[in-house]
C-alpha positions as CSV (number, residue, x, y, z in Angstrom):
1,M,14.2,4.2,-0.7
2,P,15.1,4.1,3.0
3,A,16.1,7.8,3.1
4,L,12.5,8.8,2.3
5,E,11.0,6.5,4.9
6,A,11.4,9.1,7.6
7,I,9.0,11.3,5.6
8,Y,6.1,9.0,5.1
9,T,6.4,7.3,8.6
10,A,6.6,10.6,10.4
11,P,4.1,11.0,13.3
12,T,3.0,14.5,12.4
13,E,3.1,16.9,9.4
14,Q,5.8,19.0,11.1
15,A,8.0,16.0,11.6
16,A,7.4,15.0,8.0
17,E,8.4,18.5,6.8
18,Q,11.6,18.3,8.9
19,A,12.4,14.9,7.4
20,L,11.9,16.3,3.9
21,D,14.1,19.3,4.7
22,L,16.8,16.9,6.0
23,F,16.5,14.8,2.9
24,T,16.7,18.0,0.7
25,A,19.9,19.0,2.4
26,S,21.4,15.5,2.3
27,E,23.7,14.2,-0.4
28,L,20.8,12.2,-1.9
29,G,18.6,15.3,-2.0
30,E,21.3,17.3,-3.8
31,R,21.9,14.4,-6.2
32,Y,18.2,13.8,-7.0
33,P,16.5,17.2,-6.9
34,T,13.6,15.8,-8.9
35,I,12.6,13.6,-5.9
36,V,12.5,16.7,-3.7
37,R,10.5,18.7,-6.3
38,T,8.0,15.8,-6.6
39,W,7.5,15.6,-2.9
40,R,7.1,19.3,-2.6
41,S,4.6,19.5,-5.4
42,A,2.6,16.6,-4.0
43,W,2.7,17.8,-0.4
44,P,-1.0,19.0,-0.3
45,E,-2.1,15.6,-1.5
46,F,0.3,13.8,0.9
47,T,-0.5,15.5,4.2
48,P,-4.0,14.1,4.7
49,Y,-2.3,10.7,4.7
50,L,-0.6,11.7,7.9
51,A,-4.0,11.9,9.7
52,F,-4.4,8.1,9.5
53,P,-3.3,5.9,12.4
54,P,0.1,4.1,12.0
55,A,-1.4,0.7,11.3
56,I,-3.4,2.0,8.3
57,R,-0.5,3.9,7.0
58,T,1.7,0.8,7.1
59,V,-0.9,-1.1,5.0
60,V,-1.1,1.8,2.5
61,Y,2.6,2.2,1.9
62,S,3.3,-1.5,1.9
63,T,2.1,-2.0,-1.7
64,N,4.1,-5.2,-2.3
65,M,1.1,-7.2,-1.4
66,V,-1.1,-5.3,-3.9
67,A,1.5,-5.6,-6.6
68,S,1.9,-9.3,-5.9
69,I,-1.8,-10.1,-6.2
70,N,-2.1,-7.9,-9.3
71,A,0.7,-9.9,-10.9
72,R,-1.0,-13.2,-10.0
73,L,-4.3,-12.0,-11.5
74,R,-2.6,-10.9,-14.7
75,K,-0.8,-14.2,-15.0
76,A,-4.0,-16.2,-14.4
77,T,-6.0,-14.3,-17.1
78,R,-3.1,-14.2,-19.6
79,N,-2.5,-18.0,-19.3
80,S,-6.2,-18.8,-19.6
81,G,-6.8,-17.0,-22.8
82,H,-10.5,-16.7,-23.8
83,F,-13.3,-17.0,-21.2
84,P,-16.6,-18.3,-22.4
85,S,-18.5,-16.2,-19.8
86,E,-18.0,-13.6,-17.1
87,Q,-18.6,-16.3,-14.5
88,A,-15.7,-18.4,-15.9
89,A,-13.4,-15.4,-15.6
90,L,-14.4,-14.8,-12.0
91,K,-13.8,-18.4,-11.1
92,V,-10.2,-18.2,-12.5
93,L,-9.6,-15.0,-10.6
94,Y,-11.0,-16.5,-7.4
95,L,-8.7,-19.5,-7.7
96,A,-5.7,-17.3,-8.5
97,V,-6.4,-15.3,-5.3
98,R,-7.1,-18.4,-3.2
99,D,-4.1,-20.4,-4.4
100,N,-1.1,-18.6,-2.8
101,P,1.9,-20.9,-2.8
102,K,3.8,-18.6,-0.5
103,A,1.2,-18.6,2.2
104,P,1.7,-21.2,5.0
105,D,-2.0,-22.0,5.0
106,A,-5.2,-21.1,3.3
107,N,-6.1,-18.6,6.0
108,H,-2.8,-16.7,5.7
109,V,-3.2,-13.0,6.7
110,A,-0.7,-10.3,5.7
111,A,1.5,-8.9,8.4
112,H,-0.1,-6.1,10.4
113,W,-3.5,-6.7,8.6
114,K,-5.5,-7.5,11.8
115,E,-4.3,-4.3,13.5
116,A,-5.0,-2.3,10.4
117,L,-8.5,-3.8,10.0
118,N,-9.3,-2.8,13.6
119,Q,-8.1,0.8,12.8
120,F,-10.1,0.8,9.6
121,S,-13.2,-0.2,11.5
122,L,-12.7,2.7,14.0
123,F,-11.6,5.3,11.5
124,F,-14.3,4.4,8.8
125,E,-17.0,2.8,11.0
126,D,-19.8,4.3,8.8
127,R,-18.3,2.7,5.6
128,L,-17.0,-0.7,6.9
129,S,-19.0,-3.5,8.3
130,I,-17.2,-6.4,9.9
131,Q,-19.1,-9.6,10.4
């Protein structure tokens, strides 16, 4: 919902709180008080997200890519039926991930992923190794 984008793209926690207050006072906030209540109850879990750099936050809230790959994996396993071994299942999943008809080439990278990967390597250098 575009009206909520100002909250999760806010540069600071204070700016996010102001955006939530604006949404609460807006016509949409009054029309959908459950959304406001959900944001307010989840606020302590949400605010650590604001500590991440913008590139990482973009990847996190852009879940279309994750939903798309999950749908492809479900379709591949559902259409294949029974697998004789775990290795056979892994091969089908590998091929499902590798075969992306929407990608212009086999090395297609999601938008903003390179910038996000650089930020991940700086933010989580002790947990991420890039070769």
